[in-house]
mmCIF file of the C-alpha atoms, coordinates in Angstrom:
data_MODEL
# 
_entry.id   MODEL 
# 
loop_
_atom_site.group_PDB 
_atom_site.id 
_atom_site.type_symbol 
_atom_site.label_atom_id 
_atom_site.label_alt_id 
_atom_site.label_comp_id 
_atom_site.label_asym_id 
_atom_site.label_entity_id 
_atom_site.label_seq_id 
_atom_site.pdbx_PDB_ins_code 
_atom_site.Cartn_x 
_atom_site.Cartn_y 
_atom_site.Cartn_z 
_atom_site.occupancy 
_atom_site.B_iso_or_equiv 
_atom_site.pdbx_formal_charge 
_atom_site.auth_seq_id 
_atom_site.auth_comp_id 
_atom_site.auth_asym_id 
_atom_site.auth_atom_id 
_atom_site.pdbx_PDB_model_num 
ATOM 1   C CA . UNK A 1 1   ? -77.689 -34.377 -91.337 1.00 0.00 ? 1   UNK A CA 1 
ATOM 2   C CA . UNK A 1 2   ? -74.435 -35.999 -90.258 1.00 0.00 ? 2   UNK A CA 1 
ATOM 3   C CA . UNK A 1 3   ? -74.320 -36.885 -86.548 1.00 0.00 ? 3   UNK A CA 1 
ATOM 4   C CA . UNK A 1 4   ? -71.509 -38.311 -84.461 1.00 0.00 ? 4   UNK A CA 1 
ATOM 5   C CA . UNK A 1 5   ? -71.945 -41.891 -83.199 1.00 0.00 ? 5   UNK A CA 1 
ATOM 6   C CA . UNK A 1 6   ? -69.937 -44.375 -81.152 1.00 0.00 ? 6   UNK A CA 1 
ATOM 7   C CA . UNK A 1 7   ? -70.018 -48.118 -81.538 1.00 0.00 ? 7   UNK A CA 1 
ATOM 8   C CA . UNK A 1 8   ? -68.497 -50.285 -78.782 1.00 0.00 ? 8   UNK A CA 1 
ATOM 9   C CA . UNK A 1 9   ? -67.824 -53.742 -80.208 1.00 0.00 ? 9   UNK A CA 1 
ATOM 10  C CA . UNK A 1 10  ? -66.672 -56.822 -78.317 1.00 0.00 ? 10  UNK A CA 1 
ATOM 11  C CA . UNK A 1 11  ? -64.825 -59.262 -80.569 1.00 0.00 ? 11  UNK A CA 1 
ATOM 12  C CA . UNK A 1 12  ? -64.239 -62.950 -79.864 1.00 0.00 ? 12  UNK A CA 1 
ATOM 13  C CA . UNK A 1 13  ? -60.775 -63.570 -78.363 1.00 0.00 ? 13  UNK A CA 1 
ATOM 14  C CA . UNK A 1 14  ? -60.298 -67.070 -79.789 1.00 0.00 ? 14  UNK A CA 1 
ATOM 15  C CA . UNK A 1 15  ? -59.675 -65.706 -83.271 1.00 0.00 ? 15  UNK A CA 1 
ATOM 16  C CA . UNK A 1 16  ? -56.516 -66.779 -85.100 1.00 0.00 ? 16  UNK A CA 1 
ATOM 17  C CA . UNK A 1 17  ? -53.578 -64.344 -85.153 1.00 0.00 ? 17  UNK A CA 1 
ATOM 18  C CA . UNK A 1 18  ? -54.333 -61.534 -87.570 1.00 0.00 ? 18  UNK A CA 1 
ATOM 19  C CA . UNK A 1 19  ? -58.029 -62.374 -87.641 1.00 0.00 ? 19  UNK A CA 1 
ATOM 20  C CA . UNK A 1 20  ? -58.857 -59.599 -85.151 1.00 0.00 ? 20  UNK A CA 1 
ATOM 21  C CA . UNK A 1 21  ? -57.308 -56.972 -87.423 1.00 0.00 ? 21  UNK A CA 1 
ATOM 22  C CA . UNK A 1 22  ? -59.207 -58.300 -90.420 1.00 0.00 ? 22  UNK A CA 1 
ATOM 23  C CA . UNK A 1 23  ? -62.451 -58.340 -88.362 1.00 0.00 ? 23  UNK A CA 1 
ATOM 24  C CA . UNK A 1 24  ? -61.855 -54.708 -87.357 1.00 0.00 ? 24  UNK A CA 1 
ATOM 25  C CA . UNK A 1 25  ? -61.248 -53.795 -91.012 1.00 0.00 ? 25  UNK A CA 1 
ATOM 26  C CA . UNK A 1 26  ? -64.422 -55.639 -91.988 1.00 0.00 ? 26  UNK A CA 1 
ATOM 27  C CA . UNK A 1 27  ? -66.386 -53.679 -89.334 1.00 0.00 ? 27  UNK A CA 1 
ATOM 28  C CA . UNK A 1 28  ? -64.978 -50.417 -90.702 1.00 0.00 ? 28  UNK A CA 1 
ATOM 29  C CA . UNK A 1 29  ? -66.030 -51.511 -94.207 1.00 0.00 ? 29  UNK A CA 1 
ATOM 30  C CA . UNK A 1 30  ? -69.554 -52.149 -92.883 1.00 0.00 ? 30  UNK A CA 1 
ATOM 31  C CA . UNK A 1 31  ? -69.642 -48.630 -91.450 1.00 0.00 ? 31  UNK A CA 1 
ATOM 32  C CA . UNK A 1 32  ? -68.472 -47.137 -94.751 1.00 0.00 ? 32  UNK A CA 1 
ATOM 33  C CA . UNK A 1 33  ? -70.942 -49.171 -96.798 1.00 0.00 ? 33  UNK A CA 1 
ATOM 34  C CA . UNK A 1 34  ? -73.768 -47.800 -94.667 1.00 0.00 ? 34  UNK A CA 1 
ATOM 35  C CA . UNK A 1 35  ? -72.680 -44.254 -95.615 1.00 0.00 ? 35  UNK A CA 1 
ATOM 36  C CA . UNK A 1 36  ? -70.736 -43.466 -92.436 1.00 0.00 ? 36  UNK A CA 1 
ATOM 37  C CA . UNK A 1 37  ? -67.360 -41.783 -92.188 1.00 0.00 ? 37  UNK A CA 1 
ATOM 38  C CA . UNK A 1 38  ? -65.045 -43.450 -89.656 1.00 0.00 ? 38  UNK A CA 1 
ATOM 39  C CA . UNK A 1 39  ? -63.474 -40.776 -87.452 1.00 0.00 ? 39  UNK A CA 1 
ATOM 40  C CA . UNK A 1 40  ? -61.455 -42.971 -85.074 1.00 0.00 ? 40  UNK A CA 1 
ATOM 41  C CA . UNK A 1 41  ? -60.925 -46.637 -84.308 1.00 0.00 ? 41  UNK A CA 1 
ATOM 42  C CA . UNK A 1 42  ? -59.504 -47.350 -80.873 1.00 0.00 ? 42  UNK A CA 1 
ATOM 43  C CA . UNK A 1 43  ? -58.602 -50.822 -79.656 1.00 0.00 ? 43  UNK A CA 1 
ATOM 44  C CA . UNK A 1 44  ? -59.056 -51.094 -75.872 1.00 0.00 ? 44  UNK A CA 1 
ATOM 45  C CA . UNK A 1 45  ? -57.487 -54.532 -75.618 1.00 0.00 ? 45  UNK A CA 1 
ATOM 46  C CA . UNK A 1 46  ? -58.595 -57.834 -74.178 1.00 0.00 ? 46  UNK A CA 1 
ATOM 47  C CA . UNK A 1 47  ? -60.749 -57.659 -71.039 1.00 0.00 ? 47  UNK A CA 1 
ATOM 48  C CA . UNK A 1 48  ? -62.624 -60.071 -68.818 1.00 0.00 ? 48  UNK A CA 1 
ATOM 49  C CA . UNK A 1 49  ? -66.383 -59.853 -69.281 1.00 0.00 ? 49  UNK A CA 1 
ATOM 50  C CA . UNK A 1 50  ? -68.577 -59.100 -66.275 1.00 0.00 ? 50  UNK A CA 1 
ATOM 51  C CA . UNK A 1 51  ? -70.637 -62.152 -67.131 1.00 0.00 ? 51  UNK A CA 1 
ATOM 52  C CA . UNK A 1 52  ? -70.359 -64.955 -69.649 1.00 0.00 ? 52  UNK A CA 1 
ATOM 53  C CA . UNK A 1 53  ? -71.817 -64.233 -73.091 1.00 0.00 ? 53  UNK A CA 1 
ATOM 54  C CA . UNK A 1 54  ? -72.368 -67.322 -75.269 1.00 0.00 ? 54  UNK A CA 1 
ATOM 55  C CA . UNK A 1 55  ? -69.762 -69.198 -73.202 1.00 0.00 ? 55  UNK A CA 1 
ATOM 56  C CA . UNK A 1 56  ? -67.153 -66.427 -73.690 1.00 0.00 ? 56  UNK A CA 1 
ATOM 57  C CA . UNK A 1 57  ? -65.432 -65.038 -70.573 1.00 0.00 ? 57  UNK A CA 1 
ATOM 58  C CA . UNK A 1 58  ? -63.103 -62.573 -72.373 1.00 0.00 ? 58  UNK A CA 1 
ATOM 59  C CA . UNK A 1 59  ? -63.465 -60.189 -75.257 1.00 0.00 ? 59  UNK A CA 1 
ATOM 60  C CA . UNK A 1 60  ? -61.396 -57.727 -77.271 1.00 0.00 ? 60  UNK A CA 1 
ATOM 61  C CA . UNK A 1 61  ? -63.014 -54.290 -77.017 1.00 0.00 ? 61  UNK A CA 1 
ATOM 62  C CA . UNK A 1 62  ? -62.868 -51.882 -79.944 1.00 0.00 ? 62  UNK A CA 1 
ATOM 63  C CA . UNK A 1 63  ? -64.430 -48.383 -80.005 1.00 0.00 ? 63  UNK A CA 1 
ATOM 64  C CA . UNK A 1 64  ? -65.481 -46.885 -83.345 1.00 0.00 ? 64  UNK A CA 1 
ATOM 65  C CA . UNK A 1 65  ? -66.402 -43.216 -83.619 1.00 0.00 ? 65  UNK A CA 1 
ATOM 66  C CA . UNK A 1 66  ? -68.115 -42.340 -86.890 1.00 0.00 ? 66  UNK A CA 1 
ATOM 67  C CA . UNK A 1 67  ? -70.283 -39.703 -88.554 1.00 0.00 ? 67  UNK A CA 1 
ATOM 68  C CA . UNK A 1 68  ? -73.384 -40.685 -90.418 1.00 0.00 ? 68  UNK A CA 1 
ATOM 69  C CA . UNK A 1 69  ? -77.075 -40.261 -90.958 1.00 0.00 ? 69  UNK A CA 1 
ATOM 70  C CA . UNK A 1 70  ? -79.643 -42.027 -88.843 1.00 0.00 ? 70  UNK A CA 1 
ATOM 71  C CA . UNK A 1 71  ? -80.900 -44.105 -91.736 1.00 0.00 ? 71  UNK A CA 1 
ATOM 72  C CA . UNK A 1 72  ? -77.782 -46.276 -91.906 1.00 0.00 ? 72  UNK A CA 1 
ATOM 73  C CA . UNK A 1 73  ? -77.706 -47.257 -88.182 1.00 0.00 ? 73  UNK A CA 1 
ATOM 74  C CA . UNK A 1 74  ? -80.169 -50.141 -88.598 1.00 0.00 ? 74  UNK A CA 1 
ATOM 75  C CA . UNK A 1 75  ? -78.059 -51.515 -91.447 1.00 0.00 ? 75  UNK A CA 1 
ATOM 76  C CA . UNK A 1 76  ? -74.878 -51.247 -89.294 1.00 0.00 ? 76  UNK A CA 1 
ATOM 77  C CA . UNK A 1 77  ? -76.479 -52.975 -86.327 1.00 0.00 ? 77  UNK A CA 1 
ATOM 78  C CA . UNK A 1 78  ? -77.867 -55.771 -88.479 1.00 0.00 ? 78  UNK A CA 1 
ATOM 79  C CA . UNK A 1 79  ? -74.475 -56.395 -90.123 1.00 0.00 ? 79  UNK A CA 1 
ATOM 80  C CA . UNK A 1 80  ? -72.682 -56.387 -86.731 1.00 0.00 ? 80  UNK A CA 1 
ATOM 81  C CA . UNK A 1 81  ? -75.275 -58.860 -85.411 1.00 0.00 ? 81  UNK A CA 1 
ATOM 82  C CA . UNK A 1 82  ? -74.538 -61.208 -88.328 1.00 0.00 ? 82  UNK A CA 1 
ATOM 83  C CA . UNK A 1 83  ? -70.745 -61.098 -87.939 1.00 0.00 ? 83  UNK A CA 1 
ATOM 84  C CA . UNK A 1 84  ? -69.518 -64.286 -86.252 1.00 0.00 ? 84  UNK A CA 1 
ATOM 85  C CA . UNK A 1 85  ? -66.461 -62.539 -84.800 1.00 0.00 ? 85  UNK A CA 1 
ATOM 86  C CA . UNK A 1 86  ? -68.585 -60.091 -82.774 1.00 0.00 ? 86  UNK A CA 1 
ATOM 87  C CA . UNK A 1 87  ? -69.865 -61.214 -79.365 1.00 0.00 ? 87  UNK A CA 1 
ATOM 88  C CA . UNK A 1 88  ? -71.780 -58.050 -78.531 1.00 0.00 ? 88  UNK A CA 1 
ATOM 89  C CA . UNK A 1 89  ? -72.093 -54.481 -79.835 1.00 0.00 ? 89  UNK A CA 1 
ATOM 90  C CA . UNK A 1 90  ? -73.767 -51.188 -78.908 1.00 0.00 ? 90  UNK A CA 1 
ATOM 91  C CA . UNK A 1 91  ? -74.212 -48.085 -81.091 1.00 0.00 ? 91  UNK A CA 1 
ATOM 92  C CA . UNK A 1 92  ? -75.024 -44.765 -79.416 1.00 0.00 ? 92  UNK A CA 1 
ATOM 93  C CA . UNK A 1 93  ? -75.639 -41.278 -80.759 1.00 0.00 ? 93  UNK A CA 1 
ATOM 94  C CA . UNK A 1 94  ? -73.358 -38.674 -79.164 1.00 0.00 ? 94  UNK A CA 1 
ATOM 95  C CA . UNK A 1 95  ? -74.707 -35.276 -78.049 1.00 0.00 ? 95  UNK A CA 1 
ATOM 96  C CA . UNK A 1 96  ? -74.734 -32.524 -80.673 1.00 0.00 ? 96  UNK A CA 1 
ATOM 97  C CA . UNK A 1 97  ? -72.297 -30.395 -78.675 1.00 0.00 ? 97  UNK A CA 1 
ATOM 98  C CA . UNK A 1 98  ? -69.778 -33.261 -78.524 1.00 0.00 ? 98  UNK A CA 1 
ATOM 99  C CA . UNK A 1 99  ? -66.899 -32.149 -80.682 1.00 0.00 ? 99  UNK A CA 1 
ATOM 100 C CA . UNK A 1 100 ? -63.724 -32.967 -78.725 1.00 0.00 ? 100 UNK A CA 1 
ATOM 101 C CA . UNK A 1 101 ? -62.124 -36.215 -79.841 1.00 0.00 ? 101 UNK A CA 1 
ATOM 102 C CA . UNK A 1 102 ? -60.971 -37.687 -76.534 1.00 0.00 ? 102 UNK A CA 1 
ATOM 103 C CA . UNK A 1 103 ? -59.421 -41.142 -76.429 1.00 0.00 ? 103 UNK A CA 1 
ATOM 104 C CA . UNK A 1 104 ? -61.115 -43.666 -74.137 1.00 0.00 ? 104 UNK A CA 1 
ATOM 105 C CA . UNK A 1 105 ? -58.041 -43.932 -71.895 1.00 0.00 ? 105 UNK A CA 1 
ATOM 106 C CA . UNK A 1 106 ? -57.873 -40.129 -71.526 1.00 0.00 ? 106 UNK A CA 1 
ATOM 107 C CA . UNK A 1 107 ? -61.570 -39.935 -70.677 1.00 0.00 ? 107 UNK A CA 1 
ATOM 108 C CA . UNK A 1 108 ? -61.115 -42.568 -67.950 1.00 0.00 ? 108 UNK A CA 1 
ATOM 109 C CA . UNK A 1 109 ? -58.259 -40.558 -66.432 1.00 0.00 ? 109 UNK A CA 1 
ATOM 110 C CA . UNK A 1 110 ? -60.326 -37.374 -66.520 1.00 0.00 ? 110 UNK A CA 1 
ATOM 111 C CA . UNK A 1 111 ? -63.163 -39.103 -64.737 1.00 0.00 ? 111 UNK A CA 1 
ATOM 112 C CA . UNK A 1 112 ? -60.801 -40.246 -61.969 1.00 0.00 ? 112 UNK A CA 1 
ATOM 113 C CA . UNK A 1 113 ? -59.548 -36.743 -61.253 1.00 0.00 ? 113 UNK A CA 1 
ATOM 114 C CA . UNK A 1 114 ? -60.590 -35.356 -57.855 1.00 0.00 ? 114 UNK A CA 1 
ATOM 115 C CA . UNK A 1 115 ? -63.571 -33.028 -57.959 1.00 0.00 ? 115 UNK A CA 1 
ATOM 116 C CA . UNK A 1 116 ? -63.219 -29.570 -56.410 1.00 0.00 ? 116 UNK A CA 1 
ATOM 117 C CA . UNK A 1 117 ? -66.078 -28.223 -54.394 1.00 0.00 ? 117 UNK A CA 1 
ATOM 118 C CA . UNK A 1 118 ? -67.261 -24.792 -55.477 1.00 0.00 ? 118 UNK A CA 1 
# 
C-alpha cells in the first residue's frame, strides 16, 4: 500500500555553487531507487540551526513529500545517513486522511491566523 511520507533534510551550507542542486537531485534519486514516487520537493532556504550539529551553525532545509511503501523507508534513511552533504534528516509518515498538498510557507501562514472562539 502506498502511503504519503515527508522527509525534512538539512544540507551542509558550505557546498560549492551548484552542489546543493546536485545533492537534492541525488536525494530524489535515492527516493526513487527505494521505490518511492516524489510528489513535491520544496527548498526552504538557508536557516540558522537551533544548536550546532557537527560544528555546523547553518543548514539548507529541503522538504521532500513522497509516496511509497513502508519497506523502502529503512533503505532511504540509511542512504541519507551515508550522504556527506546531509547534516540531519527526518522521515515521517503522514496521516491517511492527509491529501491536500500545502506548501510549507502556506502552512506556516495558516498556523499564524487568529483562532476564533466557538
